[in-house]
N, C-alpha and C positions, 0 to 999 in steps of 0.2 A: 656782159654789160649791154649788149645790143638789145636786150629785152626791156631795158629801162626807158622810161619817158625822158624827155629833156630835163624836166623838172627834177625827177628822181636822180638823174645823172649829176646834175648841178648840186643837189643837196648832198649826194654821196661824196662828191669831190670836196665840197665845203667842210663836211664833217671830218674827212680824212686830213685835210689841211689843218683844221683846228686841233685835231688829235695829235698830229705831228708837232705842231707848235707847243702844245701842252707838254708833250714828252720832252722836247728840247729844253723847256723851262723847268723840268723836274716836277711837273704837276701830273703825276701818274694817275691819280684818281680821276681828274678831269679827262685825261686822255682815254682812260678806260670807258668813261661814259660816252664820249664821242665815238670811239670805235664800236661800242655796242649798238649805237644808233645806226652807224654805217652798215653794220652786219645785217640789221633788220631790212635795209634797203637792198643789199646785194650779198646774200649769205654765201655765195660761191667765191668770194674774194680771198684767195690764199694769202695775199699780202696783208689784208686787214687782220685775218686770224693770226698771222705770224706776229704782227705788231702788237696785237692784243696779248699774246703770250709774253711779251716783254714788259707789259705794264700792270698785269694782274698781281694780286697780293700773295696768292698761295701756289704751292707746287701743283696741287690738284687742278686749279684753274688753268695753270700753264699747260698741264698735261691735256686737259680737255681742248684747249685752243689748238695745240699741236696735233692732236688726233683729228680735229676738224680739218686742218690743212691736209693731212694724209688721206682723209676720206674723199677730199676733192681731187688731190693729186698724190697718189700712192708713191710716186717716185721723187717727191720733193726732198732733196738732199738735206737742206738746212733743218727742216722739221724733223726728219729722221735722226739727224745728229743730236739735236737739242732734246728730243724725246729719249734717246739712248742715255744722254747725260742725266736726265731726271731719273730714269730707271736705275742707273748705277748708284745714285745717291739714296734712293728709296730702299727701306729695309725689306 
């Protein structure tokens, strides 16, 4: 996040806070939109990709989000565990 300008950093934080509030309120579609905007600002955020995996509608979208976490951090335990769960459920 050091490469971001102050404005980008503030916008990223605002979007993440709005996404989290939407998630808590059960507004997953809104959260999804906020997280997608946050990812555009800082695509290397494993936390945002992980949260995104929690609010998307399809298993395929969850898989993509978790694979993005692992592309950034191949040793991310939660992403590995959740991706393994998806793979066990998939035919």
